[in-house]
DSSP file (Angstrom, degrees, kcal/mol; ACC not computed):
  #  RESIDUE AA STRUCTURE BP1 BP2  ACC     N-H-->O    O-->H-N    N-H-->O    O-->H-N    TCO  KAPPA ALPHA  PHI   PSI    X-CA   Y-CA   Z-CA
    1    1 A M              0   0    0      0, 0.0    40,-2.5     0, 0.0     2,-0.4   0.000 360.0 360.0 360.0 143.6   33.9  157.6  137.5
    2    2 A S  E     -a   41   0A   0     38,-0.2     2,-0.4    40,-0.0    40,-0.2  -0.984 360.0-156.6-135.4 145.7   30.8  155.4  137.2
    3    3 A I  E     -a   42   0A   0     38,-3.2    40,-3.2    -2,-0.4     2,-0.4  -0.961   1.8-158.4-124.8 137.4   30.4  151.7  136.8
    4    4 A S  E     -a   43   0A   0     -2,-0.4    40,-0.2    38,-0.2    38,-0.0  -0.923   3.1-159.3-113.6 143.4   27.4  149.8  135.3
    5    5 A L        +     0   0    0     38,-1.5     2,-0.5    -2,-0.4    40,-0.2  -0.500  20.3 169.5-120.0  62.4   26.9  146.1  136.1
    6    6 A P        -     0   0    0      0, 0.0     2,-0.3     0, 0.0    -2,-0.1  -0.628  23.0-146.6 -79.1 124.9   24.6  144.8  133.4
    7    7 A R        -     0   0    0     -2,-0.5     2,-0.2     1,-0.1    13,-0.1  -0.647  24.8-106.8 -84.3 144.9   24.3  141.0  133.4
    8    8 A M        +     0   0    0     -2,-0.3    13,-0.2    77,-0.0    -1,-0.1  -0.535  49.7 169.8 -66.9 134.5   23.9  139.2  130.1
    9    9 A C        -     0   0    0     -2,-0.2     8,-0.0     1,-0.1    38,-0.0  -0.857  47.9 -52.4-137.6 172.6   20.3  138.0  129.8
   10   10 A P  S    S+     0   0    0      0, 0.0    76,-1.0     0, 0.0     2,-0.3  -0.231  74.7 154.5 -51.3 134.3   18.3  136.5  127.0
   11   11 A H  B     -C   85   0B   0     74,-0.2     2,-0.2     2,-0.2    74,-0.2  -0.934  48.7 -76.6-154.2 169.5   18.6  138.8  124.0
   12   12 A E  S    S+     0   0    0     72,-1.0     2,-0.2    71,-0.3     3,-0.2  -0.557  91.4  46.3 -72.0 139.5   18.4  139.1  120.2
   13   13 A G  S    S-     0   0    0     -2,-0.2    -2,-0.2     1,-0.1     0, 0.0  -0.565  90.6 -85.1 117.0 178.7   21.6  137.7  118.6
   14   14 A S  S    S+     0   0    0     -2,-0.2     2,-0.1     2,-0.0    -1,-0.1   0.515  76.8 118.3-106.3  -6.7   23.8  134.7  118.8
   15   15 A Y        -     0   0    0     -3,-0.2     2,-0.4     1,-0.0    -4,-0.2  -0.418  41.2-169.4 -66.6 132.9   26.2  135.5  121.6
   16   16 A Q        -     0   0    0     -2,-0.1    -2,-0.0    -6,-0.1    -1,-0.0  -0.993  23.9-121.3-122.4 127.3   26.0  133.2  124.6
   17   17 A S        -     0   0    0     -2,-0.4     3,-0.1     1,-0.1    -2,-0.0  -0.437  12.5-141.1 -66.1 135.2   27.8  134.1  127.9
   18   18 A P  S    S+     0   0    0      0, 0.0     2,-0.4     0, 0.0    -1,-0.1   0.703  89.0  29.3 -71.6 -17.8   30.3  131.4  128.9
   19   19 A H  S    S-     0   0    0      2,-0.0     2,-0.4     0, 0.0    -2,-0.0  -0.944  75.9-139.1-146.3 120.0   29.3  131.8  132.6
   20   20 A E        -     0   0    0     -2,-0.4     2,-0.6    -3,-0.1   -11,-0.1  -0.654  23.8-132.1 -77.1 129.5   26.0  132.8  134.0
   21   21 A V        -     0   0    0     -2,-0.4    -1,-0.0   -13,-0.2   -14,-0.0  -0.741  21.6-143.3 -85.6 119.1   26.5  135.2  137.0
   22   22 A T     >  -     0   0    0     -2,-0.6     4,-2.5     1,-0.1     5,-0.2  -0.274  25.0-106.7 -74.6 165.9   24.4  134.1  139.9
   23   23 A D  H  > S+     0   0    0      1,-0.2     4,-2.4     2,-0.2     5,-0.2   0.914 122.4  52.3 -58.1 -43.1   22.7  136.6  142.2
   24   24 A R  H  > S+     0   0    0      1,-0.2     4,-2.1     2,-0.2    -1,-0.2   0.924 111.0  45.8 -60.7 -46.1   25.2  135.7  144.9
   25   25 A E  H  > S+     0   0    0      2,-0.2     4,-2.5     1,-0.2    -1,-0.2   0.878 110.3  55.0 -64.4 -38.0   28.2  136.4  142.6
   26   26 A F  H  X S+     0   0    0     -4,-2.5     4,-2.7     2,-0.2    -2,-0.2   0.930 108.5  47.4 -60.4 -46.4   26.6  139.6  141.4
   27   27 A V  H  X S+     0   0    0     -4,-2.4     4,-2.7     1,-0.2     5,-0.2   0.899 111.0  52.0 -62.9 -41.2   26.3  140.9  145.0
   28   28 A Q  H  X S+     0   0    0     -4,-2.1     4,-2.4     2,-0.2    -1,-0.2   0.911 110.9  47.5 -61.9 -42.3   30.0  139.9  145.6
   29   29 A I  H  X S+     0   0    0     -4,-2.5     4,-2.4     2,-0.2    -2,-0.2   0.939 112.5  49.2 -62.9 -47.6   31.1  141.8  142.5
   30   30 A L  H  X S+     0   0    0     -4,-2.7     4,-2.2     1,-0.2    -2,-0.2   0.925 113.7  45.6 -58.7 -46.5   29.0  144.9  143.5
   31   31 A L  H  X S+     0   0    0     -4,-2.7     4,-2.4     2,-0.2    -1,-0.2   0.874 111.0  52.7 -68.1 -37.3   30.5  144.8  147.1
   32   32 A A  H  X S+     0   0    0     -4,-2.4     4,-2.6    -5,-0.2     5,-0.2   0.920 111.4  47.1 -63.4 -42.6   34.0  144.3  145.9
   33   33 A L  H  X S+     0   0    0     -4,-2.4     4,-3.0     2,-0.2    -2,-0.2   0.909 110.9  51.6 -64.3 -41.3   33.7  147.3  143.5
   34   34 A R  H  < S+     0   0    0     -4,-2.2    -2,-0.2    -5,-0.2    -1,-0.2   0.903 114.1  43.7 -63.5 -40.7   32.2  149.4  146.3
   35   35 A L  H  < S+     0   0    0     -4,-2.4    -2,-0.2     1,-0.2    -1,-0.2   0.904 119.4  41.8 -69.7 -41.7   35.1  148.6  148.6
   36   36 A F  H  < S+     0   0    0     -4,-2.6    -2,-0.2     1,-0.3    -3,-0.2   0.838 129.3  28.0 -75.3 -34.5   37.8  149.1  146.0
   37   37 A L    ><  +     0   0    0     -4,-3.0     3,-1.4    -5,-0.2    -1,-0.3  -0.651  69.5 170.4-127.7  73.4   36.2  152.2  144.5
   38   38 A P  T 3  S+     0   0    0      0, 0.0    -1,-0.1     0, 0.0    -2,-0.1   0.726  78.7  44.9 -63.0 -23.0   34.3  153.9  147.3
   39   39 A R  T 3  S+     0   0    0      2,-0.1     2,-0.1   -37,-0.0    -5,-0.1   0.498  88.8 109.0 -98.6  -4.1   33.6  157.1  145.4
   40   40 A A  S <  S-     0   0    0     -3,-1.4     2,-0.3    -7,-0.2   -38,-0.2  -0.411  71.3-119.1 -72.6 146.4   32.5  155.5  142.1
   41   41 A G  E     -a    2   0A   0    -40,-2.5   -38,-3.2    -2,-0.1     2,-0.5  -0.633  24.4-153.5 -77.9 143.5   28.9  155.6  141.0
   42   42 A I  E     -a    3   0A   0     -2,-0.3    20,-2.3    18,-0.3    21,-1.9  -0.980   5.5-157.9-124.3 121.2   27.3  152.2  140.6
   43   43 A T  E     -ab   4  63A   0    -40,-3.2   -38,-1.5    -2,-0.5     2,-0.5  -0.802   0.9-156.5-100.6 136.1   24.5  151.9  138.1
   44   44 A L  E     - b   0  64A   0     19,-2.8    21,-1.2    -2,-0.4   -40,-0.0  -0.962  17.4-135.7-116.5 123.2   21.9  149.0  138.4
   45   45 A S    >   -     0   0    0     -2,-0.5     3,-1.4   -40,-0.2     8,-0.0  -0.263  18.7-120.7 -77.8 157.0   20.1  148.0  135.2
   46   46 A T  T 3  S+     0   0    0      1,-0.2    43,-2.3    42,-0.1    42,-2.0   0.451 102.9  86.5 -73.1  -0.3   16.4  147.3  134.8
   47   47 A R  T 3  S+     0   0    0     40,-0.2    -1,-0.2    41,-0.2     2,-0.2   0.770  78.6  79.2 -66.1 -24.5   17.6  143.9  133.6
   48   48 A E  S <  S-     0   0    0     -3,-1.4    41,-0.2     1,-0.1    40,-0.1  -0.550  97.1 -97.4 -85.4 150.6   17.5  142.9  137.3
   49   49 A R     >  -     0   0    0     -2,-0.2     4,-2.6    39,-0.1     5,-0.2  -0.284  31.0-117.1 -64.0 149.7   14.3  142.0  139.0
   50   50 A A  H  > S+     0   0    0     38,-0.4     4,-2.4     1,-0.2     5,-0.2   0.917 113.7  47.7 -56.0 -49.4   12.6  144.7  141.0
   51   51 A G  H  > S+     0   0    0      1,-0.2     4,-1.7     2,-0.2    -1,-0.2   0.874 111.6  50.6 -62.6 -38.4   12.9  142.9  144.4
   52   52 A F  H  > S+     0   0    0      2,-0.2     4,-1.4     1,-0.2    -1,-0.2   0.928 111.1  48.5 -65.6 -45.2   16.6  142.2  143.8
   53   53 A R  H  X S+     0   0    0     -4,-2.6     4,-1.3     1,-0.2     3,-0.3   0.901 108.5  54.7 -61.9 -40.2   17.3  145.9  142.9
   54   54 A D  H  < S+     0   0    0     -4,-2.4     3,-0.2     1,-0.2    -1,-0.2   0.890 109.0  47.8 -60.3 -39.4   15.4  147.0  146.0
   55   55 A H  H  < S+     0   0    0     -4,-1.7    -1,-0.2     1,-0.2    -2,-0.2   0.747 109.9  53.0 -74.6 -22.9   17.7  144.8  148.2
   56   56 A L  H ><>S+     0   0    0     -4,-1.4     3,-2.0    -3,-0.3     5,-0.7   0.705  85.7  85.3 -84.4 -20.0   20.9  146.1  146.5
   57   57 A L  G >X5S+     0   0    0     -4,-1.3     3,-1.2     1,-0.3     4,-0.7   0.879  88.4  49.7 -50.4 -47.2   20.1  149.7  147.0
   58   58 A P  G 345S+     0   0    0      0, 0.0    -1,-0.3     0, 0.0    -2,-0.1   0.592  96.3  74.1 -71.9  -6.4   21.6  149.9  150.6
   59   59 A L  G <45S-     0   0    0     -3,-2.0    -2,-0.2    -4,-0.1   -25,-0.1   0.326 127.8 -77.0 -90.1   9.5   24.8  148.2  149.3
   60   60 A G  T <45S+     0   0    0     -3,-1.2     2,-0.3     1,-0.3   -18,-0.3   0.609  74.7 154.8 110.9  14.3   26.0  151.3  147.6
   61   61 A V     << -     0   0    0     -5,-0.7    -1,-0.3    -4,-0.7   -18,-0.2  -0.578  15.1-179.8 -71.4 133.1   24.0  151.5  144.4
   62   62 A T        +     0   0    0    -20,-2.3     2,-0.4    -2,-0.3   -19,-0.2   0.578  61.7  35.6-112.3 -13.7   23.9  155.2  143.3
   63   63 A K  E     +b   43   0A   0    -21,-1.9   -19,-2.8     2,-0.0     2,-0.4  -0.984  55.0 177.0-146.8 132.1   21.9  155.0  140.1
   64   64 A M  E     -b   44   0A   0     -2,-0.4   -19,-0.2   -21,-0.2     2,-0.1  -0.997  22.9-135.9-134.0 129.4   18.9  152.9  139.0
   65   65 A S        -     0   0    0    -21,-1.2     2,-0.3    -2,-0.4     3,-0.1  -0.393  21.9-174.7 -79.3 161.7   17.0  153.3  135.7
   66   66 A A        +     0   0    0     -2,-0.1    26,-0.2     1,-0.1    27,-0.2  -0.984  61.0  23.6-153.2 151.5   13.2  153.3  135.5
   67   67 A G  S    S-     0   0    0     24,-2.4    25,-0.1    -2,-0.3    23,-0.1   0.857  83.4-179.4  61.8  36.1   10.7  153.3  132.7
   68   68 A S        -     0   0    0     21,-0.3     2,-0.4    23,-0.3    -1,-0.1  -0.257  20.8-163.6 -73.5 156.0   13.3  151.9  130.3
   69   69 A C        -     0   0    0      1,-0.1     6,-0.1     2,-0.0     4,-0.1  -0.984   8.6-177.8-138.4 124.0   12.8  151.1  126.6
   70   70 A T        +     0   0    0     -2,-0.4    14,-1.4    15,-0.2     2,-0.3   0.423  48.9 107.5-107.6   1.1   15.2  148.8  124.8
   71   71 A Q  S >  S-     0   0    0     12,-0.2     3,-2.4    13,-0.1     2,-0.4  -0.605  82.2-107.2 -77.4 138.8   13.7  149.0  121.3
   72   72 A V  T 3  S-     0   0    0     10,-0.3    -1,-0.1     1,-0.3    -2,-0.1  -0.526 108.4  -0.3 -64.0 122.1   15.7  151.0  118.8
   73   73 A G  T >> S+     0   0    0     -2,-0.4     4,-2.9    -4,-0.1     3,-0.6   0.656  93.2 145.1  70.1  16.1   13.6  154.1  118.3
   74   74 A G  T <4  +     0   0    0     -3,-2.4    -2,-0.1     1,-0.2    -4,-0.1   0.745  65.1  51.2 -61.8 -27.6   11.1  152.7  120.8
   75   75 A R  T 34 S+     0   0    0     -4,-0.3    -1,-0.2     1,-0.1     3,-0.1   0.829 117.8  37.8 -78.5 -31.8   10.1  156.0  122.3
   76   76 A A  T <4 S+     0   0    0     -3,-0.6     2,-0.6     1,-0.2    -2,-0.2   0.834 120.0  46.0 -86.8 -35.7    9.4  157.6  118.9
   77   77 A H     <  -     0   0    0     -4,-2.9    -1,-0.2     1,-0.1     0, 0.0  -0.942  64.5-166.0-114.7 117.2    7.9  154.6  117.2
   78   78 A R        +     0   0    0     -2,-0.6    -1,-0.1    -3,-0.1    -4,-0.1   0.338  44.5 126.8 -88.0   7.5    5.3  152.7  119.2
   79   79 A E  S    S-     0   0    0      1,-0.1     2,-0.9     0, 0.0    -2,-0.1  -0.339  73.5-103.1 -63.0 147.2    5.2  149.6  117.0
   80   80 A A        +     0   0    0     -9,-0.0     2,-0.3     2,-0.0    -1,-0.1  -0.624  58.4 158.7 -75.2 107.3    5.7  146.4  118.9
   81   81 A E        -     0   0    0     -2,-0.9     2,-0.3    -7,-0.0   -10,-0.1  -0.891  47.6 -96.2-124.6 158.5    9.3  145.4  118.1
   82   82 A T        -     0   0    0     -2,-0.3   -10,-0.3     1,-0.1     4,-0.0  -0.577  42.4-136.8 -73.3 133.1   11.6  143.1  119.9
   83   83 A G        -     0   0    0     -2,-0.3   -71,-0.3   -12,-0.2   -12,-0.2  -0.223  26.9 -99.8 -81.0 177.2   14.0  145.1  122.2
   84   84 A Q  S    S-     0   0    0    -14,-1.4   -72,-1.0     1,-0.2     2,-0.3   0.830 102.0 -12.3 -67.2 -32.2   17.6  144.5  122.6
   85   85 A F  B    S-C   11   0B   0    -74,-0.2     2,-0.2   -77,-0.0    -1,-0.2  -0.968  83.9 -83.9-159.9 164.8   16.9  142.5  125.8
   86   86 A E        -     0   0    0    -76,-1.0     2,-0.6    -2,-0.3    -4,-0.0  -0.532  35.0-135.3 -76.3 139.6   14.1  141.9  128.2
   87   87 A I        -     0   0    0     -2,-0.2   -40,-0.2     1,-0.2     3,-0.1  -0.861  18.6-175.1 -94.0 124.3   13.4  144.4  131.0
   88   88 A S  S    S+     0   0    0    -42,-2.0     2,-0.9    -2,-0.6   -38,-0.4   0.831  74.2  57.0 -88.8 -35.8   12.8  142.6  134.3
   89   89 A D        +     0   0    0    -43,-2.3   -21,-0.3   -41,-0.2    -1,-0.2  -0.842  62.2 176.9-101.1 101.8   11.9  145.7  136.4
   90   90 A Q        +     0   0    0     -2,-0.9    -1,-0.1    -3,-0.1   -24,-0.1   0.320  29.9 135.0 -88.1   6.7    9.0  147.4  134.6
   91   91 A R        -     0   0    0      1,-0.1   -24,-2.4     4,-0.1   -23,-0.3  -0.282  49.2-134.2 -62.7 140.0    8.4  150.1  137.2
   92   92 A D     >  -     0   0    0    -26,-0.2     4,-2.5   -25,-0.1     5,-0.2  -0.311  32.1 -92.9 -83.7 176.0    7.9  153.6  135.8
   93   93 A V  H  > S+     0   0    0      1,-0.2     4,-2.7     2,-0.2     5,-0.2   0.917 122.7  48.9 -62.2 -48.2    9.7  156.7  137.2
   94   94 A P  H  > S+     0   0    0      0, 0.0     4,-2.2     0, 0.0    -1,-0.2   0.901 114.2  47.1 -60.3 -38.3    7.0  157.8  139.8
   95   95 A T  H  > S+     0   0    0      2,-0.2     4,-2.6     1,-0.2    -2,-0.2   0.917 112.3  49.5 -67.0 -42.8    6.7  154.2  141.1
   96   96 A M  H  X S+     0   0    0     -4,-2.5     4,-2.6     2,-0.2     5,-0.2   0.916 110.4  51.0 -61.7 -43.5   10.5  153.9  141.3
   97   97 A K  H  X S+     0   0    0     -4,-2.7     4,-2.6     1,-0.2     5,-0.2   0.934 111.5  47.6 -59.0 -47.5   10.7  157.3  143.2
   98   98 A R  H  X S+     0   0    0     -4,-2.2     4,-2.0    -5,-0.2    -2,-0.2   0.917 112.9  48.4 -60.6 -44.2    8.1  156.2  145.7
   99   99 A D  H  X S+     0   0    0     -4,-2.6     4,-0.6     2,-0.2    -1,-0.2   0.884 112.5  48.0 -66.9 -38.7    9.8  152.8  146.3
  100  100 A I  H ><>S+     0   0    0     -4,-2.6     5,-1.7     1,-0.2     3,-1.1   0.942 114.2  46.1 -65.1 -47.7   13.3  154.5  146.7
  101  101 A E  H ><5S+     0   0    0     -4,-2.6     3,-1.7     1,-0.3    -2,-0.2   0.811 103.2  63.2 -67.6 -29.7   11.9  157.1  149.2
  102  102 A S  H 3<5S+     0   0    0     -4,-2.0    -1,-0.3     1,-0.3    -2,-0.2   0.705 101.1  54.3 -67.3 -17.4    9.9  154.4  151.1
  103  103 A R  T <<5S-     0   0    0     -3,-1.1    -1,-0.3    -4,-0.6    -2,-0.2   0.316 127.1-100.0 -96.5   6.2   13.3  152.9  152.0
  104  104 A G  T < 5S+     0   0    0     -3,-1.7     2,-0.2     1,-0.3    -3,-0.2   0.599  84.4 121.3  89.4  11.7   14.6  156.2  153.4
  105  105 A Y      < -     0   0    0     -5,-1.7     2,-0.5     0, 0.0    -1,-0.3  -0.675  61.7-118.9-105.1 162.5   16.6  157.3  150.3
  106  106 A K        -     0   0    0     -2,-0.2     2,-0.6    -3,-0.1    -9,-0.0  -0.879  18.6-138.6-103.1 127.4   16.3  160.4  148.2
  107  107 A A        -     0   0    0     -2,-0.5     2,-0.5   -10,-0.1   -10,-0.0  -0.765  23.2-173.4 -85.2 119.7   15.4  160.1  144.6
  108  108 A I        -     0   0    0     -2,-0.6     3,-0.2     1,-0.1    -2,-0.0  -0.965  14.1-171.5-117.4 126.1   17.5  162.6  142.6
  109  109 A Y  S    S-     0   0    0     -2,-0.5     2,-0.3     1,-0.3    -1,-0.1   0.858  76.1  -3.1 -85.4 -37.5   16.9  162.9  138.9
  110  110 A K        +     0   0    0      1,-0.1    -1,-0.3     2,-0.0     0, 0.0  -0.895  57.2 162.4-159.0 121.9   19.8  165.2  137.9
  111  111 A D        +     0   0    0     -2,-0.3     4,-0.2    -3,-0.2    -1,-0.1   0.266  65.4  68.1-127.2  12.8   22.4  166.6  140.3
  112  112 A W  S  > S+     0   0    0      2,-0.1     4,-2.7     3,-0.1     5,-0.3   0.709  72.0  83.1-106.9 -24.0   25.3  167.6  138.0
  113  113 A H  H  > S+     0   0    0      1,-0.2     4,-2.9     2,-0.2     5,-0.2   0.913  94.7  41.6 -56.3 -56.6   24.0  170.5  135.8
  114  114 A P  H  > S+     0   0    0      0, 0.0     4,-2.7     0, 0.0    -1,-0.2   0.880 115.8  52.4 -60.8 -35.3   24.6  173.5  138.2
  115  115 A L  H  > S+     0   0    0      2,-0.2     4,-2.4    -4,-0.2    -2,-0.2   0.942 112.8  43.2 -64.0 -47.9   28.0  172.1  139.2
  116  116 A V  H  X S+     0   0    0     -4,-2.7     4,-2.4     2,-0.2     5,-0.2   0.925 115.1  49.6 -64.1 -44.9   29.2  171.7  135.7
  117  117 A E  H  X S+     0   0    0     -4,-2.9     4,-2.4    -5,-0.3    -2,-0.2   0.924 112.2  47.4 -62.0 -44.8   27.8  175.1  134.7
  118  118 A N  H  X S+     0   0    0     -4,-2.7     4,-2.5    -5,-0.2    -1,-0.2   0.898 112.0  50.4 -63.4 -40.8   29.5  176.8  137.7
  119  119 A D  H  X S+     0   0    0     -4,-2.4     4,-1.5    -5,-0.2     6,-0.2   0.898 111.6  48.0 -64.3 -40.0   32.8  175.0  137.0
  120  120 A L  H  <>S+     0   0    0     -4,-2.4     5,-3.2     2,-0.2     6,-0.9   0.891 112.0  49.4 -68.9 -39.2   32.7  176.1  133.3
  121  121 A H  H ><5S+     0   0    0     -4,-2.4     3,-1.2     4,-0.2    -2,-0.2   0.934 112.3  47.1 -64.1 -45.1   31.9  179.7  134.2
  122  122 A S  H 3<5S+     0   0    0     -4,-2.5    -1,-0.2     1,-0.3    -2,-0.2   0.795 112.6  50.2 -69.2 -26.3   34.7  179.9  136.8
  123  123 A A  T 3<5S-     0   0    0     -4,-1.5    -1,-0.3    -5,-0.2    -2,-0.2   0.446 117.3-112.9 -88.5   0.2   37.2  178.3  134.3
  124  124 A G  T < 5S+     0   0    0     -3,-1.2    -3,-0.2    -4,-0.3    -2,-0.1   0.661  81.5 125.7  79.3  15.5   36.1  180.8  131.6
  125  125 A G      < +     0   0    0     -5,-3.2     2,-0.5    -6,-0.2    -4,-0.2   0.730  64.1  49.5 -81.3 -22.9   34.6  178.1  129.5
  126  126 A L  S    S-     0   0    0     -6,-0.9     2,-0.2    -9,-0.1    -2,-0.1  -0.970  72.9-150.0-121.4 128.6   31.1  179.7  129.1
  127  127 A G              0   0    0     -2,-0.5    -6,-0.0     1,-0.1    -2,-0.0  -0.526 360.0 360.0 -88.0 161.2   30.5  183.3  128.1
  128  128 A R              0   0    0     -2,-0.2    -1,-0.1    -7,-0.1    -7,-0.0   0.369 360.0 360.0-117.5 360.0   27.6  185.4  129.2
């Protein structure tokens, strides 16, 4: 199981959040989830500031995006369009990797494929 904690931030559309979640409240929510669900993955969005994300890493964050694009079709079409929301942490993947490793953590891009493939083979789900 994995949990994502995206805070509402300025975006296209008319929805307004009835309560803005402060940084302090965000940290309390993250820590409560980590204590209640110790094996769950916790994803931290690029909606959060780079420095804030860096400080949350040791609190049990297991996945952080980098080099994000929020425009519909934004990777295929390079026209300047408004995205779904503003990205606060603009770091690209190599920079994010360097910053994670500089804090003593290992940046892993994908760690599930061989496990899933082996499980499917042993269960008879994939033929050869």
